[in-house]
VMD Tcl script that draws the C-alpha trace (Angstrom):
set ca {
  {23.52 70.09 59.44}
  {27.04 69.55 60.41}
  {29.28 66.22 61.72}
  {31.30 65.82 64.34}
  {34.02 62.54 63.99}
  {35.73 60.85 66.54}
  {38.60 58.02 66.77}
  {39.89 56.48 68.94}
  {42.51 52.79 69.75}
  {39.98 51.83 72.17}
  {36.40 50.79 72.55}
  {35.99 53.00 76.10}
  {38.02 56.70 75.00}
  {35.18 56.70 72.03}
  {32.71 56.36 74.49}
  {33.59 59.11 75.98}
  {34.59 61.37 74.06}
  {31.20 60.69 72.32}
  {29.25 61.26 75.78}
  {31.36 64.48 76.69}
  {30.15 66.02 73.17}
  {26.86 65.07 73.53}
  {26.80 66.45 77.54}
  {28.40 69.66 76.86}
  {26.64 70.59 73.54}
  {23.09 71.08 73.01}
  {21.90 69.69 69.94}
  {19.82 68.32 67.95}
  {21.36 64.24 66.71}
  {20.11 63.32 63.66}
  {21.87 60.07 63.55}
  {25.48 57.82 65.17}
  {27.41 56.38 63.20}
  {29.83 53.95 64.74}
  {32.58 51.85 62.82}
  {36.01 49.68 64.62}
  {38.46 48.70 62.03}
  {41.01 46.26 62.33}
  {44.98 45.37 60.37}
  {47.20 43.22 61.53}
  {50.39 44.50 62.02}
  {52.77 41.60 62.24}
  {52.40 39.61 65.49}
  {49.78 43.15 66.59}
  {46.02 43.32 66.40}
  {45.51 46.98 65.62}
  {41.56 49.36 66.47}
  {40.23 51.80 65.42}
  {36.94 53.18 66.92}
  {34.68 55.73 64.89}
  {32.30 57.03 65.78}
  {30.40 59.98 63.55}
  {28.05 62.39 65.52}
  {25.39 64.23 61.98}
  {23.10 67.02 63.95}
  {21.56 70.48 64.28}
}
mol new
graphics top color blue
foreach p $ca { graphics top sphere $p radius 0.5 }
foreach p [lrange $ca 0 end-1] q [lrange $ca 1 end] { graphics top cylinder $p $q radius 0.2 }
display resetview
């Protein structure tokens, strides 16, 4: 069993990275976990979109 972790600032970038990984690799996906983290720095909101693919 292996894992691959992706971390992007924009959800569309995360989607592209995950889709590219799945398309380019002949793997047996066990599970995909998704998470969003939000923080505030002054008046800015910072987002972190991440996914972990567990696969064989």
